[in-house]
C-alpha positions in Angstrom: 0.0 0.0 0.0 1.1 3.5 -0.7 0.6 4.6 2.9 2.9 1.8 4.2 5.5 2.7 1.5 5.3 6.3 2.7 6.0 5.2 6.3 8.9 3.2 5.2 10.3 6.2 3.3 9.9 8.3 6.5 11.8 5.8 8.5 14.6 5.8 5.9 15.3 9.5 6.2 17.4 9.8 9.3 16.9 13.5 9.9 13.1 13.2 9.6 13.0 10.1 11.7 15.0 11.8 14.5 12.8 14.9 14.3 9.6 12.8 14.7 11.2 10.9 17.7 12.1 14.2 19.4 8.6 15.5 18.8 6.9 12.5 20.3 9.3 12.4 23.2 8.7 16.1 24.1 4.9 15.6 23.7 5.1 12.7 26.1 6.8 15.0 28.6 4.1 17.6 28.2 1.3 15.0 28.6 3.0 13.6 31.7 3.3 17.1 33.3 -0.4 17.6 32.6 -1.2 14.7 35.0 1.1 16.0 37.9 -1.0 17.9 40.4 0.3 20.9 42.3 2.3 19.6 45.4 0.1 21.5 47.8 -3.2 20.0 46.3 -4.5 16.6 47.3 -5.4 15.1 43.9 -7.6 12.4 45.4 -10.1 15.1 46.4 -10.5 16.7 43.0 -13.2 14.4 41.6 -16.1 16.8 41.9 -14.0 19.7 40.7 -12.8 17.8 37.6 -16.3 16.7 36.8 -17.5 20.3 36.3 -15.6 20.4 33.0 -17.0 17.3 31.4 -20.1 19.0 30.0 -18.4 21.6 27.9 -19.1 25.3 28.6 -16.4 27.9 29.0 -14.6 25.9 31.6 -14.7 22.9 29.2 -13.0 25.0 26.5 -10.2 26.0 28.8 -9.8 22.5 30.0 -9.6 21.2 26.4 -6.9 23.7 25.5 -4.8 22.5 28.4 -5.4 18.8 27.7 -7.2 18.3 31.1 -4.4 20.0 33.1 -6.9 22.8 34.1 -9.3 20.3 35.8 -6.4 18.3 37.3 -5.0 21.4 39.1 -1.8 20.4 37.4 1.6 22.1 37.2 0.6 22.8 33.6 -2.8 24.1 34.5 -2.2 27.4 32.7 -1.1 25.5 29.6 0.4 27.4 26.8 -2.4 29.9 26.5 -0.5 32.8 28.3 2.1 32.6 25.6 -0.6 32.7 22.9 -2.2 35.7 24.6 1.3 37.4 24.8 1.9 36.7 21.1 -1.4 38.2 20.1 -0.7 41.3 22.2 2.7 41.8 20.7 1.4 41.2 17.2 -1.2 43.9 17.7 1.3 46.3 19.3 3.5 46.1 16.2 0.8 48.2 14.4 1.1 51.1 16.8 4.5 50.9 18.5 7.4 52.3 16.4 10.0 50.3 18.2 8.3 47.0 17.4 7.8 48.1 13.8 11.6 48.8 13.6 12.4 45.3 15.1 10.0 43.7 12.6 12.1 45.2 9.7 15.4 44.0 11.1 15.1 40.4 10.0 16.3 37.6 12.1 17.8 39.7 14.9 14.6 41.7 15.2 12.6 38.5 15.3 14.7 37.2 18.2 14.2 40.5 20.2 10.4 40.3 19.6 10.4 36.7 20.8 12.2 37.7 23.9 9.6 40.5 24.5 6.9 37.9 24.0 8.5 35.6 26.6 8.7 38.3 29.3 5.1 39.3 28.6 4.1 35.7 29.0 5.6 35.6 32.5 3.7 38.8 33.3 0.4 37.3 32.2 1.2 34.2 34.2 1.8 36.2 37.3 -1.8 37.6 36.9 -3.5 34.3 35.8 -1.9 32.0 38.3 -3.2 33.7 41.5 -6.6 34.1 39.9 -6.7 30.4 39.1 -5.7 29.5 42.7 -8.3 31.8 44.2 -11.0 30.3 42.0 -10.3 26.7 42.8 -12.4 26.6 46.0 -15.2 28.6 44.3 -15.2 26.0 41.5 -15.7 23.1 43.8 -12.3 22.1 45.3 -13.0 21.2 49.0 -11.1 23.0 51.7 -9.4 19.8 52.9 -7.8 19.4 49.4 -5.5 22.3 50.2 -2.6 20.6 52.1 -1.0 23.9 53.2 -4.4 25.6 53.6 -5.2 29.0 51.9 -2.0 30.5 53.3 0.5 32.9 51.8 2.9 30.0 51.5 0.4 28.1 49.4 -0.2 31.0 47.0 3.4 32.0 46.6 4.7 28.4 46.1 1.9 27.4 43.8 2.2 30.6 41.7 5.9 30.0 41.2 5.1 26.4 40.1 2.4 27.4 37.7 4.5 30.2 36.1 7.4 27.7 35.8 5.1 25.1 34.3 3.9 27.6 31.6 7.5 28.7 30.8 8.6 25.0 30.6 5.6 24.3 28.2 6.7 27.3 26.1 10.2 25.9 26.0 8.9 22.5 25.0 7.0 24.1 22.1 10.1 26.1 20.9 12.2 22.9 21.1 9.7 21.0 19.0 9.8 23.8 16.4 13.6 23.8 16.3 14.5 20.1 16.8 11.2 18.4 15.9 8.6 18.6 13.2 5.8 21.2 12.8 5.0 24.3 14.9 5.6 23.3 18.5 3.2 25.7 20.2 0.4 24.7 17.9 1.1 21.0 18.3 1.0 21.3 22.1 -2.4 22.9 21.8 -3.6 20.2 19.4 -2.4 17.4 21.6 -4.1 18.9 24.5 -7.4 19.1 22.6 -7.0 15.5 21.2 -6.4 14.3 24.8 -10.0 15.1 25.8 -11.5 13.6 22.6 -11.6 9.9 23.7 -13.4 10.6 27.0 -15.9 12.9 25.3 -16.6 10.3 22.6 -16.9 7.5 25.1 -19.4 9.5 27.1 -21.4 10.1 23.9 -21.4 6.4 23.0 -22.6 5.5 26.5 -25.6 7.8 26.3 -26.9 7.3 22.8 -27.7 4.5 20.3 -25.2 3.1 17.9 -27.1 4.4 14.9 -27.1 8.0 16.2 -23.4 7.8 17.0 -22.7 6.6 13.4 -24.7 9.5 12.0 -22.8 11.9 14.3 -19.5 10.5 13.0 -20.6 11.0 9.4 -21.5 14.6 10.2 -18.2 15.0 12.0 -16.1 13.8 9.0 -18.0 16.2 6.7 -17.2 19.1 9.0 -13.6 18.1 9.1 -13.6 18.0 5.3 -15.2 21.5 5.1 -12.6 22.8 7.6 -9.8 21.4 5.4 -11.3 23.2 2.5 -11.5 26.4 4.5 -7.8 26.1 5.6 -6.5 25.2 2.1 -8.7 27.4 -0.1 -6.8 30.2 -2.0 -7.6 32.7 -4.7 -4.8 32.6 -7.2 -3.8 36.0 -8.7 -1.9 35.5 -12.0 1.5 37.1 -12.2 4.0 37.5 -15.0 7.7 38.4 -14.6 9.8 40.4 -17.0 13.2 38.9 -17.9 16.5 40.8 -18.2 18.0 40.9 -21.7 21.6 41.0 -22.6 21.6 44.8 -22.8 20.3 45.0 -19.2 16.8 46.0 -20.1 13.6 44.2 -19.1 11.5 42.5 -21.7 8.1 40.8 -21.3 8.6 37.1 -21.0 5.7 35.9 -23.0 7.0 32.4 -23.1 7.7 32.1 -19.4 5.5 30.1 -17.1 2.8 32.2 -15.5 3.0 32.3 -11.7 0.4 33.1 -9.0 0.0 35.1 -5.8 -2.1 32.8 -3.5 -4.5 34.8 -1.4 -6.0 32.6 1.3 -9.8 32.5 1.7 -9.2 32.5 5.5 -6.0 34.4 6.0 -6.6 35.0 9.7 -6.8 31.4 10.7 -8.5 30.8 14.1 -7.5 34.2 15.5 -11.0 35.8 15.0 -12.6 33.0 17.0 -10.1 33.5 19.8 -10.7 37.3 19.8 -14.4 36.8 19.7 -14.4 34.3 22.6 -12.3 36.7 24.7 -14.9 39.4 24.1 -17.8 37.0 24.9 -16.5 36.5 28.4 -17.1 40.2 29.1 -21.0 40.5 29.2 -21.5 37.8 31.7 -18.6 39.0 33.9 -20.0 42.6 33.9 -23.6 41.4 34.4 -22.4 39.5 37.5 -21.7 42.8 39.2 -25.4 43.8 39.3 -28.5 42.2 40.8 -31.0 43.7 38.3 -33.3 41.5 36.3 -31.6 42.7 33.1 -28.2 41.8 34.4 -29.4 38.3 35.4 -31.0 37.8 31.9 -27.8 39.0 30.2 -25.6 36.8 32.4 -27.9 33.7 31.7 -27.8 34.3 27.9 -24.0 34.9 27.6 -22.9 32.2 30.0 -24.5 29.5 27.9 -22.1 28.9 24.9 -24.8 26.8 23.3 -27.5 29.4 23.6 -29.1 31.4 20.7 -28.0 35.0 21.6 -24.5 33.9 22.6 -23.9 32.3 19.1 -25.6 35.1 17.2 -23.3 37.7 18.8 -20.4 35.3 18.6 -20.8 34.8 14.8 -21.1 38.6 14.2 -17.9 39.2 16.2 -16.1 36.6 14.2 -17.0 38.2 10.9 -15.9 41.6 12.2 -12.6 40.3 13.6 -11.9 38.4 10.5 -11.9 41.6 8.5 -9.8 43.4 11.2 -7.2 40.7 11.5 -6.9 40.2 7.8 -6.4 43.9 7.3 -3.4 44.0 9.8 -1.8 40.7 8.8 -2.0 40.8 5.0 0.3 43.6 3.8 -1.0 44.3 0.3 1.2 47.4 -0.1 4.3 45.4 0.7 3.2 42.6 -1.6 2.8 45.2 -4.4 6.2 46.8 -3.7 8.0 43.4 -3.6 6.3 42.4 -6.9 7.4 45.6 -8.5 11.0 45.3 -7.3 11.2 41.7 -8.7 10.0 42.8 -12.1 6.6 41.1 -11.7 3.2 42.5 -12.6 -0.5 41.4 -12.6 -1.7 41.3 -16.3 -3.9 44.4 -16.9 -2.9 46.1 -13.6 -0.3 48.8 -13.3 2.6 48.1 -10.9 2.7 50.0 -7.6 -0.4 51.7 -6.1 -2.8 50.2 -8.6 -1.6 46.7 -7.8 -1.9 47.3 -4.0 -5.5 48.6 -4.5 -6.3 45.6 -6.7 -5.0 43.1 -4.1 -6.8 44.9 -1.3 -10.0 44.8 -3.2 -9.7 41.1 -4.0 -8.9 40.4 -0.3 -12.0 42.2 0.8 -14.1 40.2 -1.7 -12.8 36.8 -0.6 -12.8 37.7 3.1 -16.6 38.0 3.2 -17.4 34.4 2.3 -14.4 33.3 4.3 -15.6 35.0 7.4 -19.1 33.7 7.0 -17.8 30.2 6.5 -15.5 30.6 9.6 -18.4 31.9 11.7 -20.6 29.0 10.5 -18.0 26.4 11.6 -17.5 28.2 14.9 -21.2 28.0 15.9 -21.8 24.6 14.5 -21.2 22.9 17.9 -24.2 24.8 19.2 -26.3 23.8 16.2 -25.7 20.0 16.6 -26.1 20.3 20.3 -29.6 21.9 20.0 -30.8 19.8 17.1 -29.4 16.4 18.0 -29.1 16.7 21.7 -25.5 15.3 21.9 -23.2 15.7 24.8 -21.7 19.1 25.2 -18.2 17.9 25.5 -18.5 15.9 22.3 -20.3 18.8 20.6 -17.2 21.0 21.0 -15.4 18.8 18.5 -17.9 19.6 15.7 -16.4 23.0 14.9 -15.0 26.1 16.6 -11.4 26.6 17.6 -10.8 23.0 18.6 -11.5 21.5 15.2 -9.8 24.3 13.2 -6.7 24.0 15.3 -6.5 20.3 14.9 -7.1 20.5 11.1 -4.6 23.4 10.6 -1.8 21.9 12.7 -2.3 18.5 11.0 -2.1 20.0 7.5 1.0 22.1 8.4 2.8 19.1 10.0 2.0 16.8 7.0 3.2 19.5 4.6 6.6 19.6 6.4 6.8 15.8 6.3 5.9 15.8 2.6 8.6 18.3 1.9 11.2 15.9 3.3 9.7 13.1 1.2 9.7 15.1 -2.0 13.3 16.0 -1.5 14.5 12.5 -0.6 12.1 9.9 -1.7 10.0 10.5 -4.7 8.1 7.2 -4.3 6.8 8.4 -0.9 4.1 10.5 -2.5 3.8 9.1 -6.0 2.4 5.8 -7.2 5.2 5.2 -9.6 8.7 6.5 -10.2 12.2 5.9 -9.0 13.5 6.9 -5.6 16.0 9.7 -5.7 19.1 9.2 -3.6 19.1 11.0 -0.3 21.3 14.0 -0.2 24.1 13.5 2.3 
């Protein structure tokens, strides 16, 4: 079989084999850490607390992103999310802060400085989130006798240090996977955390429904995965031609040259609009909790239910808005036009320079609308299947939203990196026929 031949070719490439082994080893360390509770917490008394996250909800989302570490009161309870938050903040600050803009233009040295700023900001976010998490443990159901040291300053100081260290160590694991392993390490850690909660959610669904209904759900799930792959992979190809330099040093239109393309992604913003929208959706219920009025209670009830109607209507609208916003700040159409002009390229029928930038910006606006609607539809689909089919909330979260898109995006990115090794070393790894090319020493 072609798949088995591909696996054999993967094993033959020593560098790729070593990278995969390193990746699996570091992921094993991360998963082990997610099961290690804080030293000052009695893990045997966390049953009721952990059970609160089995039925989805906002807490279920947080627990899924940390691979169950949040519910286990683990040393990795904060997961890698503080680093993600810091990365988003730094990325947004690059728009307004001249110093960060300057670093962005300095190439590799500037990137290293930006990464260092992101790491320090991650520690700052951890120092805020860790005490908040520890304070909320008892409110979320951890019995008082589970705190071995009691709710003393020693407990808060020692546990905060451990949680911050756990997050920094998880960040280090992600960076090492990127450098020494295969794929984007931070994204893989999130994906593995999400996948870790999948078997339990599916087993709970199987235990509570008939076999026929579960089979129908699996068919729907695979269709949603297919649509998510299409959303991640879809591009609009803008044809480009390049002029060639003649012997006299002048440029001449290369009418015989192969036409190339500028690929503009249908969903250039990835899952970031969903993450932004979810962060905003936490605000109404938090603000409403400060008041005892009937309106505040109604608002809190509507926006605390992630499977409710109004929550998802507002959620979808925010995703569409943030998709346009994030695409506008991350797709540099002016820079693309300038680079194209400097390289002697042009879009047929469009003048180089400003006209090209305006054309690219107009095309991006046109394809972002269907892309944002498609993204919003996938994001709210868990609520749709939950309301229409009555499936378990934990299992419903895998029918769309951030969890599914992250899994699909990371899987595609990792497979593309593996395929690049196979294309360079073993032609038969991806083709049905042909001769193997000798591996480059």
